[in-house]
FITIKE-972453 format. One record per atom (N, C-alpha, C): residue in one letter; z, x negated, y. Coordinates in steps of 0.2 Angstrom, whole numbers, plus 5000, padded with zeros to 4 digits. Layout:
N
AZXY/...
END
This chain:
102
X497351015050/X497051005044/X497451055039/X497051075034/X497451115029/X497751075024/X498151115020/X498551075015/X498151035010/X497551065008/X497151025003/X496850965006/X496650965013/X496450905016/X496950855017/X497550875018/X498150825019/X498350795012/X498250845007/X498450815000/X497950764998/X497250775000/X496750724998/X496850665001/X497150665007/X497250595011/X497850565007/X498350605005/X498950585002/X498750544995/X498350574991/X498050544985/X497750474987/X497350474992/X497050414994/X497550364996/X498050374999/X498550335001/X498950304995/X499050354990/X499450334984/X498950284980/X498350304980/X497850254976/X497850184979/X497750184985/X497750114988/X498350074987/X498950114988/X499550084988/X499750064981/X499550104976/X499650084969/X499250024967/X498650024969/X498249964968/X498549894971/X498749904977/X499149844980/X499749824976/X500149874974/X500749864970/X500549824964/X500049844960/X499849814954/X499549734956/X499249724961/X499049664963/X499649614965/X500049644968/X500649604970/X501049584964/X501149634959/X501549614953/X501249564949/X500549574949/X500149524945/X500249454948/X500249444955/X500349384958/X501049354957/X501549394957/X502149374956/X502249344949/X501949384944/X501949354937/X501649294936/X501049284939/X500749214939/X501149164942/X501449174948/X501849124951/X502449104947/X502749154944/X503349144939/X503149094933/X502549104931/X502249064926/X502048994928/X502048984935/X501748924938/X501048914939/X500648974938/X499948974938/X499749004945/X499748954950/X499548974957/X498848984958/X498448974954/X497748984955/X497649064955/X497349084961/X497249154962/X497749194964/X498349164965/X498949204968/X498749224975/X498549184979/X498349194986/X497849254986/X497349244982/X496849294982/X497049364980/X497549364975/X497849434973/X498249464979/X498649414983/X498949444989/X498549464994/X497949434995/X497449455000/X497149524998/X497049534991/X496749594989/X497249654990/X497849634989/X498349684990/X498449704997/X498349655002/X498349675009/X497749715011/X497149695008/X496549745009/X496749815007/X497049825002/X497249894999/X497749925004/X498249885006/X498649915011/X498349935018/X497849885020/X497549905026/X497149975025/X496849985020/X496450045019/X496950105019/X497550095015/X498050155015/X498250165022/X498450115026/X498650115033/X498150155037/X497450135036/X496950165040/X496950245039/X497050265032/X497050335031/X497650365034/X498250335034/X498850355037/X498750365044/X498450315047/X498350315055/X497850375057/X497350395052/X496950455053/X497350515054/X497850525050/X498250585050/X498750585056/X499050525058/X499450515064/X499050535070/X498450505070/X498050515076/X497850595077/X497650625072/X497550695072/X498150735075/X498750715072/X499350755074/X499550735082/X499350675084/X499550655091/X499050695095/X498450715093/X497950755097/X498150825097/X498750845094/X498950915094/X498750955088/X498350925083/X498150965077/X498750975073/X498751035070/X499251045065/X499051025058/X499550995054/X499450975048/X499951005043/X499751035038/X500151065033/X500351005028/X500950985028/X501150925024/X501550955018/X501250925012/X501550945006/X501950885003/X502150894997/X502550844993/X502150784992/X501450794991/X501050734989/X501050694995/X500950715001/X500950675007/X501650635008/X502150675006/X502850645007/X502850585002/X502650594996/X502650544991/X502150484993/X501650504996/X501150444998/X501450405003/X501850435008/X502150395013/X502650355010/X503050375005/X503550335002/X503250284998/X502750294995/X502350244990/X502150184995/X501850205000/X501550155005/X502150115008/X502650145010/X503150105013/X503550055008/X503650085002/X503950034997/X503449984995/X502849994995/X502349944993/X502349884999/X502349915005/X502349865010/X502949825010/X503549845008/X504149815008/X504149765002/X503849784996/X503749744990/X503349684992/X502849694996/X502349634998/X502749585001/X503249605006/X503649555009/X504049515005/X504449555000/X504849524995/X504549474991/X503949504988/X503549464983/X503249394987/X503049404993/X502849344997/X503449294997/X504049314998/X504549264999/X504749234992/X504749274986/X504849254980/X504249204978/X503649214979/X503149164978/X503249104981/X503449104988/X503649044991/X504149004988/X504649034985/X505149004981/X504848974975/X504449004971/X504148974965/X503748914967/X503448914973/X502948864974/X503348794975/X503948804977/X504348744979/X504648704973/
END
């Protein structure tokens, strides 16, 4: 893949990860307020976004595993970082929401 194609995939990962992050932070805010209606739905929406980001990431990994060369730029590095931190945030927020539920 050329650099522009990889960059496009990077933007896709950032967009899905960013949406997931927003949903997660909204879910945490609602839980802190004791408003649990819709919290699980927000978490599920975030997971759907993370699944889409992961699917895009897997496409790139699969191409590389087949021996295709990919020109990785800073956008893709940022995308991978964004995805990883959002996945970690999901785990942490899930635990915090469990605490607020008790």
